[in-house]
N, C-alpha and C positions, 0 to 999 in steps of 0.2 A: 351644499355642493354634492355632486354625484358621488355616491358611496364608493364606487370602484375607481375613483380618481386618486392616484397616489401622488403626494408631494414629498420628494426626497431631498432633504436639505443637507448640504455639506457645510457644517459649522466651522470647519477649519479653513474654508476657502476665503480668499480675499474678496470674492464677489459678495456684495451686501445681501443679507438674508431677504430683504423685501424684494430685491430684483430677482433672486432665485424663485421666490414664490410667484411673482408676476410672470416670469418667463415660462414657468411650467403650466400655469393656468392658460397663458396665451397659446402654448403648444397644444394643450388639450382642446381649446376652441378650434384651432386650425385643423386638428385631426377629426373633429366632429364628435369628440367625447362629451363636449359641453355644447349642445346645439343652441341656436338662437331661442331665447325665452327661458333657458335654464336659470334657476335661481341659486346663488351661492349662499352658503351658511353666513350668518351675521358675523361681525368682527369678533365678538366674544367667543362664539363657537369655534371659528377658525383659529383664533389665537390659542385657545385651550387645546384644540386638536393637534396643532403643530408645535406647541410649547414655545410660542413667541409672544411678544408684547402686542397690545392692541395698536399702538402707534406704528409698529412694523407692518401689521396687516393693513392698517388704514393707508399707509404709504403705497403698498403693493396694489391695492384696489384703485387708489387715485391714479396711479401710473397707467393702469389699464383703462380707466375712464377717459383719461387724456388721449389715449391711443384710439379711442372709439370702439373698444371691444366690450366694455361693460357700461351699464347705465344705472344710476341710482334713481329709484322711484319711491316717493313717499307712500308709505302704507303697503308697499310690495317688497322692497328690499333691493338687492343688487342683482341685476339680470344680465345675461349675455345678449348682445345685439349682433346683427349682421356686421361683418367686417366692412372695411372701407369700400365704397363704391368706386369701381374702376371703369373709366369710360374712354373709349377710343375717340380720337379726334376725327369725326366725320360730319357730314351735313345731315345730322339727325337731331331730334329734340331729346332733351333729358327725359321726358315722360316715356318716349318710345324705348330709349335705352334701358331705363329702369324696368319697364314691363318685360322686355326681352330677357333681362337678367333675373327675372323672378323676384324683384325687389318690392312688388306691390306698391306702385306709386300712388300718391294721393295729392290733391291740390286744394289749397284754400285761397280763394280769390280775395285779395285785399283792396284792390282798386281796379275799376273798369270804367273809364270815363274819357271823354274828349278833353284835350288840353291844347293850349296854343304852343306851337313849336318854338323853342328858343333858337338862338342862332346856331348852336352846335347841332341840335336835332334836325333843324331845317336843312342845314348843309349836308348832313349825313343822308337824309331821306330825299334830298333833291327837290325840296319845296321852299317857297318863300317864307321867311321868318314871320311868325304870327299866324301861320296856317293851322287850321284845326287838324290835329292828329289824334290817334287813339292811344291812350296810355294804359298799360296793364301792369299790375304789381301782384305777384303771386308768391305764396309760400309752398314749396314743394317738399313732400315727405317721402321717405323710403322706409318700408317696413315699420311704419308708425313713428319714425323719428324725423324731426325737421332736418332737412338737408341743405336747402338753398332758398335764397330770396331772388326772385326773377323780376326784373323791370324790362318791359318791352314797349316800343313805340312803333306804330304802323300808320301808313297813309290811310285816310278814310276810304271806305267803299270796297275794300278787298273782299271782305266776307262779314257775315253777321256773327259776332261773338257775344256769348252770354256767360254768366257765372256757371250755369249748368253744363254747357258743353265744354267749357274750359276745365271744369272739375273732372270730366269723364274722358277727355281726349287731349292729346298734345297739340300745341299751337301749330306745328308744322303739318300735322295730319289734317287739321281744320283748314289750313290754307290750301293744301293740295286738293282736298275734297271740294273746294270752291273753284278749282281750276287754275290756281296759281302754280306755276312751274318753277320751283326753286332750283337754281342751277349752281350757284357759287356763293361763298361767304368769305369775308375777311374777318379774322379773329385774332384777338390779342389776350394773352394770359398774364396775370400778375398776382400780387399778393398784398395784403394790408391787414391792419388790426380791425377787429369788429368794433363798431360804435355801440353805445349803450342800447339803442333801439334794436339794432341787428342782433345783439347778444340775447336780448329778451325773446325775440322771435325764434332764434335758433337754439335756445337752451344752452348757450355758451356763456362764459364769463366775459365781461367787457375787456377788450384788448386781445381776445383770442385770435389766432391766425385764421384768416379767410383767404381762399383763392378767389380771384376776380377774373371775369371773362367779359370782354367787349366783343360783340359780333354784329356785323351788318350783312344781311342776306339779300341776294339779288336774284331776279327771275331770269328767264331765258331771253328777255329783251334788254337785259342790263339795268332794269329799274330796281332801286332799293325798295324792298317790300317789308323789311322788318329790321329794327335795330334793338339789340339787347344789351343790358348791363346787369350782370348777375354776380352774386357772391355765394360761395360754397364753404361749408365747414371743412377745413383742411384735415381735421381728424377723421372725417368720414368719406372723403372724396379725393380722387386722383385722376389725372388725365394720362393716358398711355399713347405714345407715338411710336410707330414703326419707322425706322430709318433704313433707307435702301441706298447702297453704293451706286453712284452714277458714273 
């Protein structure tokens, strides 16, 4: 841990000691005293320095890992990560939002292949069931940490998509550069527990909370040009909405 970071414990307080430690580390991260990438002392060193037991320190660190402020890396130790990604609800792609926020987005393309539209996808995209549509499945990273699993279905022929251009640019940017005029989208936000496969990809435990997003995007002619079904790590991601009195 940074040598000039002080942890001041009140042992007479009813507030648990692990929580006092966690909150003070969290405050130091928010103030920038522990910038992203900083490494904490190991549990033995922290326990000795603060005069606490290892289980108490372990509980404090796990609390911050669950909040998405720390990450444990084998062979490296415990490091500070960027805080929760906050995204406004606009007709933008996650890639573009992360890039604007300085979160260094990266993409791993898991699936890029034609598939036959089932009844639900066909209805959403306005094509007959059994029509060939393009299915994308991507793993999106922010500052080196897995953030979201993105599924998208598109009508064939809108633009040429390759793993290479999907890894370097956002989907909406690629569509716009092909002349597709995105105009409006319907979106639904929800939450559920991570499946075992999702947990492995996202570095979470099975059953961890995930935010879900269903979005269908239409062009200026009213045609559905993209349908997305995405999941996000709730510990790393939030949506912000501005409410205006009418």
